[in-house]
N, C-alpha and C positions, 0 to 999 in steps of 0.2 A: 732534555737535559743530558749533557755528555757524561761519560763514565766517571771522569775525574771529579766533576761537580757532585755527582751522585754519591761518590765515596766520601767526599768532604762533608756533605750533608749528613750522611750516616754517622760519620765521626762526631759531628756536632751533637747529635742526639745520644749516641751510645759510646763515645770515646772513653768515658770514665769507667766503663766496664772492661776495658782492655788492661793487660798487665803494663807495668811501667815501661818495660823494654819494647813492647809492641807499640805503645804510644810514641816512644822516642823514634823508632824506625819510621812509623807512619808519618809523624810530623816532619822529620828530616826529609823524607821523600816527597810528600805532597805539599807541605807548607814552606819548607826551606829550599825546595827544588834541588836537593842534592841527588846525585846519581847513586846507583848501587855501589859503584866503585869508590865514590867519595865517602859514603857512609862506612863501607867496609874498611877503608884505609883509616878513617878517623877512629874507629872502634877496634882496629886490629883483628878483624874477623874476615871470613871469606864472603865474597859477593853472594854466593849461594846461601849462606846463613842469613844474610840480610834479606834476600829475596824470600826465603822461607818465613821469616818473621813478618814481613809485610803481607805476604799471602795469607798467613794465619790470622793476622789482624783483620784483613778484608773479609775472610771467611766468617769470622766472628761477628763483624758488623752486619753482614748480610743475614746471618743466622738470627741475630737479635731482631732485625726488622721483619724477617719472615715469621717469627713467633709472636712478637709484640705488636707489630703493625702500627707503631706510633706515628711514623711519618705519613703513611697512607691515610690513617684516620684523621690526622691533623689537616692534610690536604683536602680530604672530603669535607671536613667541617668548615674550612675556609671557603670552599666552593659554595656550600649551602649558605653561609653567612653573606657572601657576596650576592646571592639571589634575593636577599631581603630587601623590602622596599623602605623600611623605616631606617633612616640614616643614623638616628640616635642609638637605636638598639644595635645596629651593625657596628658602629664605632665602639660601643661598650664591650661587645663580644670580642672584637679584635684586640682590644686592650687586655682582656682576660687571657686570651690565647698567647699574646706576646709577652705576658708576664710583666 
């Protein structure tokens, strides 16, 4: 998985734990494909301030996964489920995981 997709996955799991401003910067940069310059111009702040906010958001997302390990546990669980022979049980467990 490339770095961008990894960060987006982390955001999917832990994004609600970020501040509103961190969410906005992250979303503008990773989802709306705006450059640091475009974000800074839109918000009338420096590119460096935008970069720091995005870096702070990324650091928090990595910290949460390091401590909580929800993504790695989920991946391990899915791998174990895929090893099951019983299709009915496998399908039921996948439904539970996917919510």
